[in-house]
N, C-alpha and C positions, 0 to 999 in steps of 0.2 A: 644306438638305442636312446630314446628320449625318456628322461625320468621327470615326472611332475610331482612336486612335493604336495603332500596332503595339507600342508600349512597354507598354501596359496588359496586365495578366495577371489572369485570374480565379483566385481562390484559394478552394478549398472548405474549409469548416470544419465538420466533423461532430461537434464536441464539444458535448454537451448543456449542459455547465456554462457555455458562452459565450452561451447564449440569454438574451434580455432578461429573461424570466420563467422562469428555470431552476428555480424552486421548484415550478412547476406539476406536479401529479402526473397522468400520463397515464391512470391507472386511473380518475380522476374523469371522464374525457371519452371514452375509447376503449372502445366496447362490443365491437367485433370489427374485425378487419382481414383483408385477403385479399392474397395475393401472386400476381401474374400472371407466369407464366413464358413469355417470348416467344422463347426460343431452343430449338433441338433438342438432344437428348442423343444421343451417339454410338450409332448403331444404330437410332435411331427418327427418323422424319420428324416434321414438324409435325402437329398434331392433325387437320386436315382430310384428310391423306393417309395415315393409318394405320388399321388395322382395330380393331374393338372389343377383340379379344384383345390386340393390341399396346398399346392404351390401358390395359388392365388391368395388363399387365406393367410398363408405364411408371409407373403410379400406385404399384405395389408398390415399384419401385426408388426413386422419389422419397420415398415414405413412410418407407422404411428410412433414407434419408439425413437426412430431417428429424428423425426420432426420435433420431438420433445426435448432434444438436446439443446443446451444453451451455452453461451460464452464461446470459448475456444473450440468446443466440440460441435457448435452449430454449423449447419451447412445446408445444401440443397441436395435432395435425393433424386437421382436420375435413373429410372429403370433401364435395364439392359435393352429392352425393346425400343427405347427412345434414343439410343446412342447411334450416331452416324459415324461411319468410317471417315478418317481424315487422310 
């Protein structure tokens, strides 16, 4: 039986410089990445419960928000309809 003390606390550390191999360059390894959004946005239901028109409106809304990101969060949005299999 495993006993976990209530005194233990999980601490998140999101600092890249604290990684063991912090010199690794992600550009050498990451070809692409995708973010899955699993929550709804006010006024829109989750994907299975909305119309094609609502999906289009939602994509426009999210695209504008993503394009406004700056600095380390900036990037290019590629819609799923434009992704080619490799």
